Backbone as ProteinMPNN parsed JSONL, in Angstrom:
{"seq_chain_A": "MKLNNRVKELRARFDLTQEQLAKKVGVTRQTIAAIEKGDYVPSLLLALNICKVFHLPMEKTFWLLEDD", "coords_chain_A": {"N_chain_A": [[72.032, -17.149, 62.852], [71.914, -16.037, 66.239], [73.617, -15.047, 69.174], [72.235, -15.052, 72.235], [71.933, -13.627, 75.563], [71.952, -13.523, 79.202], [73.368, -11.689, 80.63], [73.145, -8.984, 81.513], [70.854, -9.087, 83.165], [71.695, -11.008, 85.076], [73.95, -9.751, 86.108], [72.778, -7.579, 87.405], [71.309, -8.968, 89.329], [73.368, -10.0, 90.882], [74.305, -7.69, 91.862], [76.303, -6.157, 90.559], [78.304, -3.746, 88.872], [78.85, -2.823, 85.421], [81.54, -2.249, 85.162], [82.659, -3.552, 87.425], [82.104, -6.277, 86.861], [83.532, -6.486, 84.491], [86.186, -6.159, 85.41], [86.433, -8.475, 86.951], [86.477, -10.451, 85.007], [88.45, -9.707, 83.308], [88.251, -7.819, 81.16], [87.238, -4.809, 79.336], [84.888, -2.289, 80.469], [83.362, -1.477, 78.341], [83.34, -3.721, 76.716], [81.74, -5.498, 78.179], [79.336, -4.048, 78.094], [78.831, -4.158, 75.327], [78.48, -6.926, 74.968], [76.167, -7.333, 76.519], [74.313, -5.858, 75.002], [74.249, -7.369, 72.748], [75.913, -6.836, 70.689], [78.426, -7.835, 70.53], [80.096, -10.887, 70.319], [81.238, -12.953, 72.734], [84.442, -14.564, 73.297], [84.915, -18.106, 73.757], [86.357, -18.608, 76.102], [86.04, -16.166, 77.511], [83.239, -16.143, 77.809], [82.909, -18.44, 79.412], [84.273, -17.586, 81.695], [82.61, -15.488, 82.514], [80.301, -16.963, 83.123], [81.304, -18.397, 85.272], [81.601, -16.401, 87.235], [78.924, -15.947, 87.803], [78.2, -18.394, 88.752], [76.918, -20.293, 87.146], [75.941, -22.667, 84.59], [76.949, -22.671, 81.117], [74.681, -22.807, 79.354], [72.669, -21.619, 80.817], [73.248, -19.024, 80.773], [74.131, -18.133, 78.246], [72.77, -18.569, 74.963], [71.838, -19.914, 71.75], [69.943, -18.237, 69.304], [67.906, -19.036, 66.792], [67.505, -17.941, 63.416], [64.446, -17.08, 61.755]], "CA_chain_A": [[71.879, -17.392, 64.274], [72.353, -14.961, 67.115], [73.899, -15.476, 70.54], [71.531, -14.281, 73.265], [72.514, -13.819, 76.886], [71.294, -12.948, 80.376], [74.428, -11.048, 81.401], [72.641, -7.779, 82.187], [69.96, -9.539, 84.239], [72.479, -11.668, 86.12], [74.81, -8.739, 86.715], [71.917, -6.837, 88.333], [70.983, -9.87, 90.439], [74.568, -10.104, 91.706], [74.613, -6.322, 92.277], [77.594, -5.779, 89.983], [78.303, -2.789, 87.771], [79.571, -3.317, 84.248], [82.962, -2.107, 85.47], [83.035, -4.616, 88.367], [82.113, -7.544, 86.141], [84.648, -6.415, 83.546], [87.43, -6.415, 86.149], [86.453, -9.877, 87.377], [86.737, -11.339, 83.87], [89.621, -9.23, 82.583], [87.958, -7.056, 79.943], [86.818, -3.443, 79.616], [83.459, -2.076, 80.693], [82.737, -1.388, 77.028], [83.13, -5.095, 76.234], [80.547, -6.019, 78.877], [78.18, -3.335, 77.529], [78.587, -4.697, 73.981], [77.933, -8.281, 75.139], [74.793, -7.19, 76.993], [73.485, -5.367, 73.897], [74.272, -8.327, 71.654], [76.766, -6.316, 69.62], [79.723, -8.511, 70.573], [80.043, -12.298, 70.713], [82.46, -13.212, 73.504], [85.165, -15.815, 73.068], [84.495, -19.181, 74.648], [87.024, -18.391, 77.386], [85.374, -15.054, 78.192], [81.893, -16.594, 78.191], [83.053, -19.348, 80.556], [84.64, -16.778, 82.866], [81.392, -14.801, 82.94], [79.468, -17.986, 83.77], [81.934, -18.727, 86.56], [81.251, -15.325, 88.162], [77.524, -16.118, 88.177], [78.01, -19.771, 89.246], [75.913, -20.911, 86.288], [76.468, -23.302, 83.379], [76.871, -21.869, 79.891], [73.342, -22.759, 78.759], [71.805, -20.769, 81.636], [73.721, -17.648, 80.599], [74.192, -17.847, 76.805], [72.109, -19.561, 74.12], [71.674, -19.53, 70.354], [68.604, -17.948, 68.826], [67.943, -19.293, 65.357], [66.721, -17.069, 62.544], [63.222, -17.71, 61.222]], "C_chain_A": [[72.459, -16.228, 65.06], [72.58, -15.531, 68.51], [73.197, -14.532, 71.5], [72.188, -14.539, 74.615], [71.676, -13.13, 77.958], [72.289, -12.161, 81.224], [73.91, -9.827, 82.164], [71.758, -8.148, 83.379], [70.75, -10.147, 85.399], [73.384, -10.683, 86.844], [74.016, -7.928, 87.739], [71.586, -7.691, 89.559], [72.158, -10.0, 91.413], [75.059, -8.734, 92.178], [76.01, -5.888, 91.835], [77.396, -4.703, 88.927], [78.991, -3.437, 86.58], [81.072, -3.293, 84.517], [83.441, -3.229, 86.396], [83.104, -5.967, 87.676], [83.294, -7.586, 85.177], [85.974, -6.725, 84.242], [87.544, -7.874, 86.56], [86.837, -10.826, 86.239], [87.855, -10.834, 82.955], [89.366, -8.552, 81.246], [87.583, -5.629, 80.328], [85.31, -3.384, 79.865], [82.718, -2.04, 79.359], [82.465, -2.768, 76.431], [81.891, -5.696, 76.875], [79.291, -5.359, 78.316], [77.825, -3.898, 76.152], [78.016, -6.109, 74.041], [76.464, -8.186, 75.54], [73.849, -6.734, 75.885], [73.417, -6.348, 72.732], [75.113, -7.873, 70.48], [78.106, -7.029, 69.532], [79.515, -9.944, 71.047], [81.341, -12.61, 71.456], [83.144, -14.503, 73.064], [84.626, -16.86, 74.036], [85.093, -18.982, 76.035], [86.351, -17.269, 78.171], [83.982, -15.467, 78.658], [81.945, -17.527, 79.399], [83.422, -18.589, 81.829], [83.449, -16.002, 83.402], [80.474, -15.769, 83.674], [80.006, -18.345, 85.144], [81.601, -17.675, 87.614], [79.831, -15.522, 88.687], [77.208, -17.517, 88.712], [76.913, -20.496, 88.466], [76.575, -21.604, 85.109], [76.211, -22.409, 82.164], [75.435, -21.713, 79.392], [72.338, -21.938, 79.576], [72.161, -19.293, 81.469], [73.698, -17.228, 79.125], [73.439, -18.942, 76.053], [71.966, -19.001, 72.708], [70.193, -19.309, 70.042], [68.645, -18.078, 67.315], [67.056, -18.31, 64.616], [65.512, -17.828, 62.031], [63.393, -18.15, 59.797]], "O_chain_A": [[73.368, -15.533, 64.605], [71.829, -16.391, 68.97], [73.527, -13.348, 71.57], [72.902, -15.525, 74.797], [70.825, -12.288, 77.675], [72.068, -11.987, 82.422], [74.215, -9.665, 83.346], [71.9, -7.587, 84.465], [70.499, -9.833, 86.562], [73.563, -10.774, 88.058], [74.523, -7.624, 88.819], [71.585, -7.197, 90.686], [71.959, -10.098, 92.624], [76.106, -8.632, 92.818], [76.787, -5.336, 92.613], [76.426, -4.744, 88.171], [79.638, -4.476, 86.716], [81.789, -4.219, 84.139], [84.512, -3.796, 86.176], [84.055, -6.723, 87.879], [83.975, -8.606, 85.064], [86.793, -7.476, 83.711], [88.632, -8.448, 86.523], [87.445, -11.872, 86.471], [88.167, -11.464, 81.945], [90.156, -8.687, 80.311], [87.605, -5.276, 81.507], [84.567, -4.302, 79.519], [81.586, -2.514, 79.257], [81.476, -2.959, 75.724], [81.083, -6.331, 76.198], [78.288, -6.034, 78.085], [76.649, -4.093, 75.846], [77.15, -6.453, 73.237], [75.615, -8.874, 74.972], [72.702, -7.177, 75.834], [72.606, -6.171, 71.822], [75.039, -8.453, 69.397], [78.844, -6.847, 68.563], [78.843, -10.185, 72.049], [82.423, -12.538, 70.873], [82.507, -15.411, 72.53], [83.961, -16.527, 75.017], [84.405, -19.168, 77.038], [86.117, -17.41, 79.371], [83.593, -15.168, 79.787], [81.12, -17.418, 80.306], [82.939, -18.915, 82.913], [83.291, -15.871, 84.616], [79.93, -15.435, 84.726], [79.235, -18.573, 86.076], [81.344, -18.02, 88.767], [79.561, -15.296, 89.866], [76.068, -17.793, 89.084], [76.092, -21.213, 89.039], [77.646, -21.188, 84.667], [75.364, -21.515, 82.194], [75.018, -20.608, 79.044], [71.267, -21.6, 79.073], [71.453, -18.418, 81.967], [73.297, -16.112, 78.796], [73.464, -20.105, 76.455], [71.971, -17.788, 72.497], [69.324, -20.078, 70.453], [69.338, -17.319, 66.637], [66.004, -17.899, 65.106], [65.539, -19.05, 61.89], [62.462, -18.696, 59.204]]}, "name": "protein", "num_of_chains": 1, "seq": "MKLNNRVKELRARFDLTQEQLAKKVGVTRQTIAAIEKGDYVPSLLLALNICKVFHLPMEKTFWLLEDD"}
């Protein structure tokens, strides 16, 4: 299984840079970049904080993609 996300899309919609979002949730810009690329699975706390910034529930921001 893989964790997919809409962080890049939502960040653009909210007119935030990776650096701005990173500061809001207490991580580095590189962490946000890795999440957006799917190279890093955020902790539950980080994922919830990201959702809070976008005013969206978890399932509208992150979801599992099952392998075939």
